C-alpha positions, 0 to 999 in steps of 0.5 A: 246348138253344136253341141246339141246336133250329136242329139240328131242321131236321136231325131233320125231314130225317132223321125215317125214321131217327129213327122207325126208331131209335126203333121197334128201340130199345123192340124190343131193349128188351123182348128184354132185359127177357125173357130176366130172365123166363126167368131168374126163371122157370127158377131157381124151376123148378130149385128147385121140380124139385129138391125133386120129383125128390129126392122120387122119389130111387131110384125107377123114374120118376127117370130120366124125371123127370130127363128132362123136367127136363133138356129144359126147362132146355135149352129155357129155355137155347136162348130166352135165347139166342135172345132175345140173338141178336134184341137184338143184331140190332136193336141193331145195327139202332139204331145203323144208324139213328140213328148213321147219321144222326148222320153225315149230319147232320155231313155236311149242317152241314159243307157248310152251314158250309164253303158259306156261309163261302165266302159271306161277306166279305174283311172276314169273314176278316180279324176271324177267324183261319184256325185258328178257323174250322177248329176250328169246322167240325171241333171243334166239329162233331164236338161237335155229332154228338155230341148227334144221334148217340150223346146222343140213342140213349142217351137214347132208350133211358134213355127206353125201357127205366126205365118197360118196367124199373122199372113190372115190378120194382114190380108184382113187388116195391114194396120190392126195387125201391126198395132195389136203385135206390137207389144209382143216382142217385148213380152218375149224379151221379158221373158226370156230376161225373168226366165233367165233370173228364174233358172239362175236362181233355181241354180243356185237354189239347187247347190244350196239344196244339194249342200243341205242333203250332204249335211244332212246324209253326214249328221245321220250317217255320224250320228252314233259320233255326234252323241257320243261327242254330246254335239247334238245341239253344234248341229242343229245351230249347222243344220239352221244356218243352212236352211237360213241360205236355202231360206234366202233363196228361195225367197228371192226367187219367189220374188222373181216368179211373182214378175212373171205372170203379172208381166204376161197379163200386163201387155197380153191386156195393153195388146188388147186394148191397142186392139180395141183402140185402133180396130173402133177406129177402123169400124168407124172408118168403114174398114173393118166389121166389128167381128173382126176386132174380136177376131183379133183379139182372139188371134192375140191371145193364141200368139201370146202363149208361143210369144212367149215360149220363145223366152223360153224356149230359148233359155229351154235350148241354152241350158239345153246345150250347156248340159250336153256339152258336159255330157259329149265330155264324158263320153268323149272319153276313151278306153284305153286298156283295149285288147290286142288279140281279143282271145278268149280262151281257158287260162291255166293260172300262170303268172309271170311280171317281167320288169313292171313299173308303174305310175298312177296317170293321175297323181303321178305317184311311181307305185311300182319300180321294175317289178319281176316275179313268176307263180306257176299254175296251182301255186300260191304267192304273198305280197308282203308290206307295209301300207303305200308299198304298192300292193293293192297296185299289184291287184289292179293291173294284174285285173288290168284296171289300169296297164302297166308303165313300163314292162309286161304281165304274161298269163300262160305264156301269152300277153296279158294284153292279148286276152279279151278283157270280160274272158279274162275278168271273169276267169279270176276271183277277185276278193278287195280290202273294203268288201262291198256288197249289193243292198240284194238278199245274199244268194244274189250277193254270191252269185253276182259274178256269174250267168245263173248257179244252180242253189247247190254251187251258192250254197258250196262257195257259202261253206267253203268261205266258212259263212254257211253256218251262219247265212242258215242260223238267219231267220230267211236263210240266203234270200235275206236282204242285206242293207246298204253295203251290207250294213246288216252283216257283221264285219266278218260275215261281209269278208266271208261273203265276199271270198264266196262271191269270189270262189262263185264262178270257180275262178282259174286265179285267185286275188286277195287283195288285203281283205282281212285288214279289216278283221279280228284275229279270231275271225283272220283265223278262221277264214284263212283255214276256209281258205287252206281248202279254196286255195287248193289247185288254184293260182292264189295270190295273197296281198296282205300288210299281214303276215300270218296271211302269207303262211298258207303262200308256197312263196313270198315277196315282199315290198317296199315301195314298190320295190321288192326286197325280200322273196322265199318262203315263210321258213327263209324268210325267217332264217335271214332275220330281214325285213320279213322276220321283223315284220313276222315278230312286230306283229306276233308280239302285238297280238300276244300284247292284245290277247295279254 
């Protein structure tokens, strides 16, 4: 139960719902006990009245006795009906308080987890899979909700009903009470074990279903490859094997579930038989009346579900505790990317990187070693290097996705750690290598990094990124909804929309992280021409493995295995005939060969 203590703050927050739920549970159980007592009185009255009625058989007073007899029977029936309706009303109120409380807690917990996820550094997402993150905020939270909802509701009901019913039963007849309740502990333990089997097999089915869904998703996503290599038959056979596994697990679960209700009914039946048998002996001995037997049968049936639910609730609590442990594991993660002074001021864009080294904490790979360079406000710098040279790592540390292992970074002469993280990132326009567009309109994608822009500024950003004409040619223009990850657009269009999104917020620093790697030469030239205007009077850092992108920059540094091997202007580096000149020659020859 210890992991679940973390939920006490929510129970305290919604204590009004919980208290009302307890009150309504007590009242509803009072209305379930009274009808059983009315049944006992009614049966005893019928038995006694029948003997009295026989005594006056054939006499004139018979009709009067018959009328009075029927009148009392009607009153008993009416009272039992009223009690049932009142119990139904209060059971409704119980669910409207405790179950509603569980939904509020589920809502708050999901929001807490999601907000905490977003506050964690990039390293957290490198260590954990997206599927695991989603499972904890969906399936695990749902299991926890079962604890704060149904488990608490049935637990309270059990704690209220048992003392009321058993206390009254013992006051009537101790021997009959002990015998009639004899099968209930067996029932509870049986349900506990059966329910554990159901849960265990259900989890196996969920894993099997997850694998099946993953297989289908991959098959449909890669349908072009499957068709191109004529592997439809193999894909269908693999799906059949996965489906067979799911079918076998489902049948095994069905077998266990088939035992559930017969087991309950059998033990209830045994309890009823024992009650009738022992109660009959007590009636013969004159210890109780006929109505007590019926009353006790009703009590046994009242206690059956709470006792049954005891095993079910125990299983829910166990699963909730396991899920809350998983949730707590991520909630206890701390963000080590913090601000030392929480400075929130406008920057000019002057950047100074001094003796920076960086080792990825999750893999131990050294990406940068003693890196130093400066970019004045309004200047542009190109960082050129092959794959794995550490180019994207520079973008990550400038955005404070990571902090350097050694060295320091200064913006406008201040340590980058002194700035408020949100303020710093709002003033940096970032265009990633792997373009990500949301399944929303083009308009909202361009305005994503802002708190609401006028149409003119959205249109201007699109024009500056040389994508405006493409957008207005669409039937719905800027209102065109993009598919998943922007699949509706071509590679070049996605790249330019991503650039428009970065410049729409008018950043002081523009950071282009190898954003032209996925486009052809013609599209690259069009985007580069658009970037010339965008980069004017703005600190710009162009990260690329293509030397063609470096022509736009005032200065160029060449990276190799995390170390700066060359620096200078485009002309200076060509004249030096070093690594940059070699890359330029190879890429130029490659482009000429492609054109031929």
